[in-house]
N, C-alpha and C positions, 0 to 999 in steps of 0.2 A: 589376536588381533593383529592387524598389520597396518603400516603407517606410510601413507604416500606423500611425498614432499614434491611439490611442484615449484620449480625456478620461473617466474613469470618473466617475459619479454612483451615487446610490442607485436611481433609476427609470429614468433616461435617459442613455445614452452618446453621445458625439460622436467621429466618427471623420473622419480625413482621410488621404489619400493622395499621396505624393510619389514622383518618380523619383530616379535617382541624381545628378542635377544639382540637385535641391530644387525642380523644377517641379510645381505642383499638377496632380494628376491628378484627384482631386476633394476638396473641404474641406467641413467643417461638416456632414457626414451624421450625422442624429440618429436613433437607433433605441432601441427600449425594451430594458430588462433582462429579456428573456423569449425563449422559443424563436421567436415570429415575429419580434422584432427582430434576433435573432441571423441568421436566414435572410434578412431584408431586407438584412443587411450582406455576407452571401455573394453575393447576386444583385448588388448594385452592384459588388463586386471583380470578379465573373466577367464583367462586362461590358468591363472594362478590361485584366485581367491574368489570368495563370494563378495559382492559389494558391500552388504551389512557388515561384514568383517573389517571393512577399512576406515581408518581415521586419516582425513585429508588435511594438510597444512600447505599454505601457499603465503608469499610475501605480499603486503600491500604495495605494490609497485605502481604508482601513478593510478590510473584507472583502467589498465590492461587486465588486471585479475578478475573484474566484475563479469565478463563474458563467461569464462571457464567456471568462475563461481556459480552462476545461474546456471549453466549447462548441468554441472554435477548435481546440483540441488533438485533440479526435475528429474534426475536419474535416481532419487531417494539416497544421495550421499548427504545424510543431514548432520554427520559429524565433520563439520568442515571449519577449520579454525584460520583466521586471517591474521597474519603477524607482521606488526612493524619490522621493517629492514633492521633498524637499530639492533633490535634483540638478537637476530640471527648473525649480524656483525658481531656483536658480543660473545655469542656462542662459538662463533668460528675462532675468536681470538684465546677463548679458553680450553678449546679442543685441538686445535691446529698448532703444531710447534713451529712448522714451516709455514712460510707466507705463500699459501697456495688459494687461488680463486678462479673458479671456471663454472659453467652451467650446471655440470655433472655434479661437481662437489657440492656445490649450494644446494641441489635439490636432495642430495644424501644428508646434508646438514639439517635443513628443514624437516625432514622426516624423523631424524635423531631428536631434534628439538622437542618434536610433538611427541616423540615417544617418552621422553623423560618429563614432558608436561612442565617444564620450568619456563613458563612465558605467560604474558598476559596478552590476549588477542586484542586486535582492533576493535573500535566500536562498532560492531554489527551485529545487533541483537534481533531486531524484527524489523518488518516492512516499514510500520510507521515511524519508528525512529531513525532509519536510513533515508525513508522520504523527508522527514523533517531536517535531516543534516543536508541533503541535496539543497533543500529550498533556501535553508539558513546560509549556506556558502554562496548560493547564488544572489542572495540578497546582499552579502557582503561585497560580492565582485561588482554589482550595481552601484553600491553605495561608494565604492572605490572609484569607480568609473566617472561618477558625478563630481568626485573631488578633483579628479583630472581635468574634466571638462570646466570647472570653477576657475581652476588656476590658468587655464587657456584664456578664459572670458576676461580675467582681470588683467592679464596681459595685453590682450587687445584694447580694453578700456583705457589702460594707462598710457595708450598710444593716441587713440581716437578722442577720448572725453575723459582726461585725468581728474578732473574735478568731481565728476560724478560721484564716485564712492564716499566723499565725503558729505554728501547729501541724504543717503540712506543709511540707516543703522544697520540694516541688512541687505546687500546688495543684490543678494539672491532669493528674497521674499517674493511673495506672489505679485504685489504691486510693482515692484521693480523689475521683475522678469518681463511681465507684460508690457511695460513701458518701455522697455529696451527692446522689445519686438517691433513696437509700432513706431517709434522715434528713437534711431540708433545712432545718429550724431548730433552735435552742438548745433550743426545747420537746421536740422529738423525741428529741434526745440525753439530755436530763434523765430522760427516762422509762426509760432502759437501764441496766441493771446492768452494772457493770465486768466481770464475768466474760463476759456475753453480747457487749459491744462487743470485748472482748479476742479472743474467738473468731471473731467477724465479720472483724476486721482481719487476724487470721492467716490465715484462709482468702482473704481479697481479695489480702493480699500475699505468700503463700505464707512466712509466719511471719517476713517482714522487719520488719513493725510488729506490736506487742503491746501488753501492759498498760500500759506507761507512757504510750503515745499515748492509750490509752483513758481513762485517770485525767485526763490533760490536757484531753481533749474533754469529758468530763463537767462537770470543775470550772470550765472556760471557759464552758460552757452555762449552768451555775447562776449564774454572774457576769456573764454577757453584757449588754453595752450596746446590743444590738441592738433595733429598733424592734418595738414589737408592734401598733401601729396598721396596719390593713389587710394583716397580715402574710402571711395566705394568698395574696392576690395576687403578693407577692414570691417566696413558695415555689413558687407555680405557675410563674412565669417562671423560676426557677432551674433547675427540672427541664426544662422545655422545651429552653432553652439548652444544656444538658448533654446532653440526647438528639440536640440537632443536631450537636453537636461530635463525638459517639461515631459519629454517622452519617458526616458528613464525614470524619472520620479513617480510617474504612474505605474510602470512596472514594480517599483519596490512596494508601493501600495498594495499592487496584486498579491506580491509573495509575503506580504504581512499578513494580508487576509487569509490566506492559505496556510501560513503558520499558526494562526489563531485558531483555525479549524481543525487542524492536526493536535494542538495542545488541548483543545477541548475534548477530543477523542481520546487523547492518553489520559488525561485527567491526573495529572501529577501535582504534588503538594510544594514542587520546587518554589513556585510563584510567591508562596506565603513566607518565604525567607526575604529578609530585608535587603535591599539595593537589587533584587532579582525580579524583574517584570517578566511580561510574556515573551518578548523577543530575546532578551538576555537569557532567561530561562530555557527557552527553545534551543538556542545555541549550546549552553552547557549541557543540557540533558541529552541531546543528539550527538555531541562529541564524547560525552562519558559512555553511553550506551547503558547497557544493562550493569546496574549497580551491584548485583550478585557476582560479577566477575572480580570484584576486589572484596578482600578480606579484611581490610582495615583501612582508617581513613589516610595513614601516610601513603598507601598505595594509590589513593586518587590524587595526593599532591604530586607524587612522583610522576604519574601518568600525565597531569597537565604540566609536568616540567617548570613546577614554581619552587622546586627544592634547589637547596644549596649545593653546588659542588663542593667536594673535598678534595683537598691535595694534602696528602700526608705520606711521608716516608721516613723510617727510622725516628730521628729525632726532630727532622723537621717537619713543621706544620704550617701550612699556609695560612695567613691571617686576613687575606681579603678573597672571600669567596663570593660567586656570583651565582645567578640561577643558571641551571642547565640549559633551559630554553631549547629542548631536543623534541618536544611533543608538538601539538596542534597549536599553532598561532592563533587560530579562531577561539578555540577554547582558553588559552592564556589571556587573550586581551578581553574577553567576556568576563572572565573572573577579576581582572583588574578594574575593570568599569563597574561592575557590581561591589567590588571591596571600596571604591571611592565613594559611592552612595551610600552603602552602608557604614561607613567610618563617620558619616555625618549624621545618619538617620536612626541607627540603632544605638541604644544607650551603652549595651555591653560592649559592641565593636568599637563605639566611638571612644569609650574608656581606655580600651585596648590599645587604639591609635594613639591617643594622647600619651599614655604610659610610655609607649615607643618613642615618641617625640621627645619627652621628658628626658629619655636616656641619651639624647644627642643624634638620634638616627635621623637619617635624610627623610624627606617626605615620602620618596617613591619606595625606600626601604620599608617604611611603616605600612604604606598601603599593601605591598607584598606580603607583609606578616599578616595583615588582615585578610588577605585573599588565602593564605593558607589556612587561617582560622575557619574561613567560611567554607573550604573543602571539608572540614570536621563536622560543620553544620548540614551541608548538603549530604554527606555520607550518612548522617543520622536520621534526617528527615526522609531521604529517600529508601533507606533500609527498612525503616519502621514503617513507611508509608503514612505518615502523619503530619498533619501542619506544624510549622515552627511555633514555638512558644517562647518567648523572651525568658532567660532563667532569672530567677530572683537574686 
């Protein structure tokens, strides 16, 4: 067996090939991130070995590895391992006495790491899970984008109509958003009659909001401390921002529809676990990838980077240990959200949370403990491919 290590970059990759004993067959072969570059790599490999005898390893450097991965996969290199750069960095520190780093050395190190097999590859197991991860991350980006837009809208409202936010419990509810699109400044509301605004609100809210809110809006508009200087530019901004939010919220719904379709196709029992619905289940499942990559639950905890750091040397031992936080932030956030719900809804996890609180632990520390417990449950459910059952 031969081991091909590829150091990934944006425009040019570097590859090295070693045999089972670690001897270099070739090293430092540079090729462009293109069809011609991929073909030149195939040619040099073919001069030395058969494709079927080669195991490939590459770092998950941004998104730049995807093209060469797809290219090699199409040429029947099905033994391809995608490694987190943190692992190769750790391997370098363990094998290199001198502090050396360049593309050639890195490609050899990757090949050597693959040869020893002491790694956990990143979560790329099949096309459905990979697609699920892409869409979940896109949804996360869109949700964050709406958060940025909402902060900007609040900033504009504070200047144009600062009293508005006290009238609606949710400034960004459907009724409120549409109202701000139609009437963006206090002057607009002042010109409306109570009856007309009441009818408008009832139609927008399906009669959940009515005359009392209309009266509050008109009275607040008449006595508003909002600016009048350059008012039109602010109301113009407000309308554009709300239109953007409405558009992005539609895209979020489209993402969620696609996520539900993929989850139905994958048919995983992960959503039977307390605190894990379809969306959180999709994030967790796609970020972990194939559960068979992990031999025990503690590896799942470490992969999610919700394990505690350890600082100990000789007789010194650190007392303040924090989470390592070196893995996927999407996964860590999803696990904490699930743990927060589970610590209230599941009897066993709720008791565990309360036990930690009784020990004097901070709320976030207790939720972190529940998240680690949740990893054990996720491991068991996915490994056995059976729905979760509350233990007696």
